C-alpha positions as CSV (number, residue, x, y, z in Angstrom):
1,M,-20.3,-6.4,54.0
2,P,-17.3,-5.8,56.4
3,T,-14.9,-3.1,55.2
4,I,-11.5,-2.2,56.5
5,K,-10.3,1.4,55.7
6,I,-6.9,2.9,56.4
7,E,-7.0,6.6,56.1
8,P,-4.6,8.4,55.8
9,V,-1.9,6.0,54.7
10,T,1.2,7.2,56.6
11,R,4.8,7.3,55.4
12,L,3.5,8.4,52.0
13,E,3.3,11.8,50.5
14,G,0.0,12.8,49.0
15,H,-3.6,11.8,49.8
16,L,-4.3,8.1,49.7
17,N,-6.6,5.7,51.6
18,V,-6.7,1.9,51.4
19,T,-10.0,0.1,51.5
20,I,-10.4,-3.7,51.8
21,E,-13.8,-5.2,51.3
22,L,-14.5,-8.6,52.8
23,T,-17.4,-11.0,52.3
24,D,-19.5,-12.0,55.3
25,D,-17.6,-15.3,55.5
26,G,-14.2,-13.4,55.7
27,K,-13.1,-13.8,52.1
28,V,-11.4,-10.9,50.3
29,K,-13.8,-9.3,47.7
30,D,-11.6,-6.4,46.7
31,A,-8.7,-4.1,47.7
32,M,-8.5,-0.5,46.5
33,A,-6.0,2.3,46.8
34,R,-8.0,5.5,46.5
35,V,-6.5,8.8,45.6
36,T,-9.1,11.5,46.3
37,L,-7.1,14.7,45.6
38,T,-7.4,16.7,42.4
39,R,-4.4,18.9,41.4
40,F,-5.3,20.4,37.9
41,F,-1.7,21.2,37.0
42,E,-2.3,20.3,33.4
43,K,-5.0,22.9,33.3
44,F,-2.9,25.4,35.2
45,L,-0.3,25.2,32.4
46,E,-2.7,26.0,29.6
47,G,-2.4,29.7,28.6
48,R,1.0,30.1,30.3
49,L,4.3,30.9,28.6
50,M,6.3,27.7,27.9
51,E,9.3,29.1,29.8
52,H,7.1,29.4,32.9
53,A,6.4,25.7,33.1
54,P,9.6,24.6,34.7
55,R,8.9,27.0,37.6
56,I,5.3,25.9,38.0
57,V,5.5,22.1,37.8
58,P,8.0,21.5,40.7
59,R,5.0,22.4,43.0
60,I,3.5,19.1,42.0
61,C,5.7,17.3,44.5
62,G,7.9,18.4,47.4
63,I,9.8,15.1,47.3
64,C,10.9,15.2,43.7
65,P,10.6,18.8,42.4
66,E,14.0,18.5,40.6
67,A,12.7,15.7,38.5
68,H,9.6,17.8,37.5
69,H,11.8,20.8,36.8
70,L,14.1,18.8,34.5
71,A,11.4,16.8,32.7
72,S,9.6,20.2,32.0
73,I,12.7,21.9,30.6
74,K,13.4,18.9,28.4
75,A,9.9,19.1,27.0
76,V,10.2,22.9,26.3
77,E,13.5,22.5,24.6
78,D,12.3,19.5,22.6
79,A,9.3,21.5,21.4
80,W,11.5,24.5,20.3
81,D,14.4,22.4,18.9
82,I,16.9,23.7,21.4
83,T,20.1,21.9,22.4
84,P,21.6,23.4,25.5
85,P,25.4,23.7,26.0
86,T,27.1,20.6,27.2
87,P,28.0,22.1,30.6
88,A,24.4,23.0,31.3
89,H,23.4,19.4,30.4
90,K,25.9,18.0,32.9
91,L,24.7,20.4,35.6
92,R,21.2,19.2,35.1
93,E,22.2,15.6,35.4
94,L,24.2,16.5,38.6
95,L,21.1,18.1,40.0
96,L,19.1,15.0,39.4
97,Q,21.8,12.8,41.0
98,A,21.8,15.0,44.1
99,K,18.1,14.6,44.4
100,M,18.3,10.8,44.1
101,I,20.8,10.8,46.9
102,S,18.7,12.7,49.3
103,S,15.4,11.0,48.3
104,H,16.7,7.5,48.5
105,I,18.2,8.1,51.9
106,I,14.9,9.6,53.2
107,H,12.9,6.7,51.8
108,F,15.1,3.9,53.2
109,Y,15.9,5.4,56.6
110,A,12.8,7.3,57.4
111,L,10.1,5.3,55.7
112,A,11.5,1.7,55.8
113,A,14.2,1.3,58.4
114,P,12.0,1.7,61.5
115,D,10.2,-1.5,60.7
116,F,13.4,-3.4,60.4
117,V,15.2,-1.8,63.3
118,F,12.4,-2.3,65.8
119,G,10.4,-5.1,64.1
120,P,7.2,-4.8,62.0
121,F,5.0,-5.4,65.0
122,A,6.7,-3.0,67.4
123,D,4.7,-0.1,69.0
124,P,4.2,2.5,66.3
125,A,5.0,5.2,68.9
126,V,8.6,3.9,68.8
127,R,8.6,2.4,65.3
128,N,9.3,5.7,63.5
129,L,12.1,8.2,62.6
130,I,12.1,9.7,66.0
131,G,12.7,6.3,67.5
132,I,15.7,5.8,65.2
133,V,17.2,9.1,66.3
134,Q,16.6,8.2,70.0
135,H,18.0,4.6,69.9
136,L,20.6,4.9,67.1
137,P,21.9,8.5,67.4
138,N,25.3,8.0,65.6
139,E,23.6,6.2,62.7
140,A,21.0,8.9,62.5
141,K,23.6,11.7,62.5
142,A,25.5,10.0,59.6
143,T,22.1,9.6,57.7
144,I,21.3,13.3,58.1
145,A,24.8,14.4,57.0
146,A,24.5,12.3,53.8
147,M,21.0,13.5,53.1
148,R,22.1,17.1,53.7
149,F,24.9,16.7,51.1
150,G,22.2,15.9,48.5
151,Q,19.9,18.7,49.5
152,D,22.8,21.3,49.7
153,L,23.9,20.3,46.2
154,C,20.3,20.7,44.9
155,A,20.2,24.2,46.4
156,T,23.6,25.2,44.9
157,I,22.7,24.0,41.4
158,G,18.9,24.6,41.4
159,G,18.8,27.8,43.4
160,R,16.7,26.1,46.0
161,A,16.7,22.8,47.7
162,V,13.0,22.5,47.0
163,H,11.3,23.8,43.9
164,P,14.4,24.7,41.8
165,V,14.4,27.6,39.4
166,T,17.7,27.6,37.4
167,S,16.9,25.6,34.3
168,L,15.8,27.9,31.5
169,P,15.1,27.3,27.8
170,G,18.6,27.0,26.3
171,G,20.6,26.2,29.5
172,Q,21.1,27.2,33.1
173,S,20.8,30.6,34.7
174,K,23.7,29.9,37.1
175,A,27.1,28.2,36.6
176,L,28.8,26.1,39.4
177,S,31.9,27.9,40.7
178,E,35.2,26.1,41.2
179,E,35.0,27.0,44.9
180,E,31.5,25.4,45.2
181,R,32.7,22.3,43.2
182,D,35.7,21.9,45.5
183,E,33.6,22.0,48.6
184,Y,31.4,19.2,47.4
185,L,34.4,17.2,46.3
186,K,35.6,17.3,49.9
187,R,32.3,15.7,51.0
188,V,31.4,13.3,48.3
189,D,33.7,10.4,49.4
190,E,31.8,10.3,52.8
191,V,28.6,9.9,50.9
192,I,30.0,7.0,48.9
193,D,31.2,5.4,52.1
194,F,27.7,5.9,53.6
195,A,26.1,4.4,50.5
196,N,28.3,1.3,50.9
197,F,27.4,1.1,54.6
198,S,23.7,1.4,53.7
199,L,24.1,-1.5,51.2
200,G,25.6,-3.7,53.9
201,L,22.6,-2.9,56.1
202,G,20.2,-3.5,53.2
203,K,21.7,-6.9,52.3
204,K,21.5,-7.9,56.0
205,V,17.9,-6.9,56.1
206,T,17.2,-8.9,52.9
207,N,18.9,-12.0,54.3
208,D,17.2,-11.6,57.7
209,Y,13.8,-11.2,56.1
210,I,14.4,-13.6,53.2
211,D,11.4,-15.7,54.3
212,V,9.2,-12.6,54.0
213,A,10.8,-11.5,50.7
214,L,10.1,-14.9,49.0
215,K,6.7,-15.5,50.4
216,V,5.0,-12.1,50.6
217,G,4.6,-9.6,47.8
218,I,5.9,-11.8,44.9
219,L,4.1,-9.9,42.1
220,P,4.9,-10.8,38.5
221,T,4.2,-7.6,36.4
222,Y,5.7,-5.7,33.5
223,Y,8.4,-3.2,34.4
224,V,9.2,0.2,32.9
225,G,12.4,2.4,33.3
226,M,14.9,4.3,31.3
227,A,18.2,3.0,29.9
228,N,21.0,4.4,27.7
229,N,22.0,1.6,25.4
230,G,21.0,-0.9,28.1
231,V,22.9,1.1,30.9
232,H,21.1,2.4,33.9
233,T,20.3,6.1,33.7
234,Y,17.9,8.7,35.2
235,F,18.4,11.5,32.6
236,D,19.1,10.5,29.0
237,G,18.0,7.5,27.0
238,T,15.1,5.4,25.8
239,V,12.3,3.9,27.9
240,R,12.5,0.1,28.2
241,V,9.7,-2.3,29.1
242,M,10.2,-5.8,30.4
243,D,7.5,-8.4,30.5
244,P,6.9,-10.7,33.5
245,E,9.1,-13.4,32.0
246,G,12.1,-11.1,31.7
247,K,12.0,-10.3,28.0
248,I,12.5,-6.7,26.8
249,V,9.3,-6.1,24.8
250,A,9.8,-2.4,24.1
251,D,12.7,0.2,23.9
252,F,11.2,3.4,22.7
253,E,12.1,7.1,22.3
254,P,10.3,9.5,24.6
255,R,8.3,11.1,21.8
256,D,6.7,7.7,21.1
257,Y,5.4,7.3,24.7
258,R,1.7,7.4,23.7
259,D,2.1,4.2,21.7
260,Y,3.2,2.3,24.9
261,M,1.7,4.1,27.9
262,G,-2.0,3.6,28.4
263,E,-4.1,5.1,31.1
264,Y,-7.0,3.3,32.8
265,I,-9.5,5.2,35.0
266,T,-11.1,3.3,37.9
267,D,-14.5,4.1,39.4
268,H,-13.0,4.6,42.9
269,S,-10.0,6.9,42.4
270,Y,-9.2,10.2,40.7
271,T,-5.8,9.0,39.6
272,S,-5.3,6.9,36.4
273,H,-3.5,3.6,36.3
274,V,-0.8,3.7,33.7
275,F,0.0,0.4,32.0
276,Y,1.8,-1.2,29.0
277,K,-0.6,-0.3,26.2
278,P,0.1,-3.1,23.7
279,A,-0.9,-5.7,26.4
280,G,-4.0,-3.9,27.5
281,Y,-5.4,-3.5,31.1
282,P,-5.1,-5.3,33.5
283,K,-2.7,-7.7,31.8
284,G,-0.3,-4.9,31.1
285,I,-0.1,-3.6,34.6
286,W,3.6,-2.6,35.2
287,R,5.7,-1.2,38.0
288,A,8.2,1.7,37.9
289,N,10.7,2.9,40.6
290,T,13.9,1.3,41.8
291,L,13.2,-2.4,41.3
292,A,11.8,-1.8,37.8
293,R,14.9,0.2,36.8
294,I,17.2,-2.5,38.2
295,N,15.2,-5.1,36.2
296,V,15.1,-3.4,32.8
297,V,18.8,-2.4,32.6
298,D,21.6,-4.7,31.5
299,K,24.2,-3.0,33.8
300,M,24.8,-0.1,36.1
301,E,26.8,2.9,35.0
302,T,29.4,2.9,37.8
303,P,31.7,0.1,38.9
304,L,30.8,-0.3,42.6
305,A,27.1,-0.2,41.7
306,Q,27.6,-2.8,39.0
307,Q,29.2,-5.2,41.6
308,E,26.1,-4.8,43.8
309,L,23.8,-5.4,40.9
310,E,25.6,-8.7,40.2
311,A,25.2,-9.7,43.8
312,F,21.5,-8.7,43.7
313,R,20.8,-10.9,40.6
314,E,22.8,-13.8,42.0
315,L,20.4,-14.0,44.9
316,L,17.1,-12.8,43.5
317,G,17.4,-13.3,39.7
318,R,16.3,-11.2,36.8
319,P,13.6,-10.3,36.7
320,C,13.0,-10.0,40.4
321,H,9.3,-9.9,41.3
322,A,9.8,-9.5,45.1
323,T,8.3,-6.2,46.2
324,F,10.5,-6.4,49.3
325,A,13.6,-6.1,47.0
326,Y,12.7,-2.5,46.2
327,H,14.8,-1.6,49.3
328,W,17.9,-3.3,48.1
329,A,17.5,-1.9,44.6
330,R,17.1,1.6,46.1
331,L,20.4,1.3,47.9
332,I,22.2,0.1,44.7
333,E,20.9,3.3,43.0
334,L,22.1,5.4,46.0
335,L,25.6,4.0,45.5
336,E,25.6,4.7,41.8
337,S,24.3,8.3,42.4
338,A,27.1,8.9,44.8
339,E,29.7,7.5,42.4
340,K,28.2,9.4,39.5
341,T,28.1,12.6,41.5
342,K,31.8,12.4,42.1
343,I,32.5,11.7,38.4
344,L,30.5,14.8,37.4
345,L,32.1,17.0,40.0
346,E,35.5,16.0,38.6
347,D,34.5,16.8,35.0
348,P,36.0,20.1,33.9
349,D,32.8,21.0,32.1
350,I,30.9,21.2,35.4
351,V,32.5,24.6,36.3
352,S,32.3,26.0,32.8
353,T,30.6,29.3,32.4
354,D,29.2,28.4,29.0
355,V,25.9,27.3,30.4
356,K,23.3,29.2,28.4
357,L,22.5,30.0,24.7
358,A,22.3,33.7,24.0
359,D,19.1,33.9,21.9
360,I,16.0,31.8,22.2
361,E,13.0,32.2,20.0
362,P,9.5,30.8,21.0
363,K,7.8,28.8,18.3
364,E,4.9,26.5,17.6
365,G,5.7,22.9,18.5
366,E,5.2,19.8,20.6
367,G,7.8,18.5,23.0
368,V,8.3,15.5,25.3
369,G,10.6,15.3,28.3
370,I,11.2,12.1,30.2
371,V,13.4,11.6,33.2
372,E,13.4,9.1,36.1
373,A,12.0,10.6,39.3
374,P,12.9,8.8,42.6
375,R,9.5,6.9,42.5
376,G,9.6,6.1,38.8
377,T,9.4,7.3,35.2
378,L,8.2,10.9,34.7
379,T,6.7,12.3,31.5
380,H,6.0,15.9,30.5
381,N,4.4,16.6,27.1
382,Y,3.6,20.2,26.1
383,W,2.1,21.8,23.0
384,S,2.8,25.5,22.2
385,N,1.4,28.0,19.8
386,P,3.5,30.4,17.6
387,D,3.8,32.8,20.5
388,G,5.3,30.2,22.8
389,V,2.1,29.8,24.9
390,I,1.1,26.4,26.1
391,T,-2.1,25.2,24.5
392,K,-2.2,21.7,26.0
393,A,-0.2,19.7,28.5
394,N,-0.1,16.0,29.5
395,L,1.8,14.8,32.6
396,I,2.3,11.2,33.6
397,V,3.8,11.0,37.1
398,A,5.6,8.2,38.7
399,T,2.8,7.2,41.1
400,N,0.4,6.5,38.3
401,H,2.7,3.8,36.9
402,N,2.6,1.9,40.2
403,L,-1.1,2.2,41.3
404,G,-2.4,-0.8,39.3
405,A,0.3,-3.0,40.8
406,I,-0.3,-1.5,44.3
407,E,-3.9,-2.6,44.1
408,V,-3.0,-6.1,42.9
409,G,-0.4,-6.3,45.7
410,L,-2.9,-5.1,48.3
411,K,-5.4,-7.7,47.4
412,Q,-2.7,-10.4,47.4
413,M,-1.6,-9.3,50.9
414,A,-5.2,-9.2,52.1
415,V,-5.8,-12.8,50.9
416,N,-2.6,-13.8,52.7
417,V,-3.7,-12.2,55.9
418,F,-7.4,-13.0,56.0
419,E,-7.7,-16.2,54.1
420,K,-4.4,-18.0,54.2
421,G,-2.8,-16.8,57.4
422,I,0.6,-16.7,55.8
423,V,1.8,-13.7,57.8
424,S,1.4,-15.5,61.2
425,E,3.6,-18.3,59.8
426,L,6.5,-16.2,58.6
427,K,9.9,-16.5,60.1
428,L,10.8,-13.1,61.4
429,P,14.3,-12.2,62.8
430,E,14.9,-10.7,66.2
431,P,14.6,-6.8,66.1
432,M,17.9,-5.0,65.7
433,V,16.9,-2.8,68.7
434,K,14.6,-4.1,71.4
435,T,12.4,-1.5,73.1
């Protein structure tokens, strides 16, 4: 039986290979995304003090350590019935917004843009980030400056740009000074302008590739993402689930996640496929990440992002099942994060020194912390004994939510390529830059 194997899959963090199995007559038998790396972080946490967890778990991912740091501290505080001071809460949200800015920029400009700028069939030696820098130096400079804003802000609040350390049970170890706040306020309008520019580029790409968007990767699934009374959020709220027809079928508190998140283990991968538990597997396969969040919410939190959401839905509807639309959704979120960052920086609480409770007592308990990571919904669940030592941990990371749909999408694409020949019939625009 002919087999096509792509290993490693580039433009993706982690260890993944794609395997497509064909029959002797060229039909697609199966398509698999194999994750062959074991991490053992849940076991690493057992026997450790609860307050150590927020420093350990950021090592799970170099792309989204802030999200792991914050989901972890929320789980610890939930287990110990701790409510941190309001300024600390706002600093944590600002930290997550800063990470979304840098991650969304990296994803769109480094992982996606080369295909659109040079064309999807251009020489891979040119069709990459270095090619962007060489052929579009001014745009690349603006991209790096905006990304740096996010990373610098992560470092200022979190203590480090990667693997933050400042969130502790009961608050933050470090306040944001007025001088630091003022420096970021001087820079944030440029980031908002950059996000608007990026949205213009994203909408142009969508219109140019509309034939691709509407014919390739249309994948009706369930969707999962956080909302705060229906409003888009990364940090506080309930978890919403939308079915393939666009109906909100669940809106649950983080502590109830086990009633709604099921895990299916395949024979070919070490990583579980998370799905909508009441529907079962594979019917309940869902997607997380930017498109899912845009689908499940009723509105965005900030005015410019809300205008863009309305334009998105006018063209692509709700729910939108076009995988290609993840790019546009990501840029809507980028704009909201830039707007929200300015709102938080202008909030007087953000420079308050009241950022940590004085006395924290460990206790026996169970806690759940859920936030949105750049790639999707992130869940940390810890159990502690009376001495505050972790006895059990359960982590559901963003990638797991998407793997089931990734495999369905891979098989659909393989059928389009090997059986239907759809790709060769697509109308592709001229490359933005010819090499």
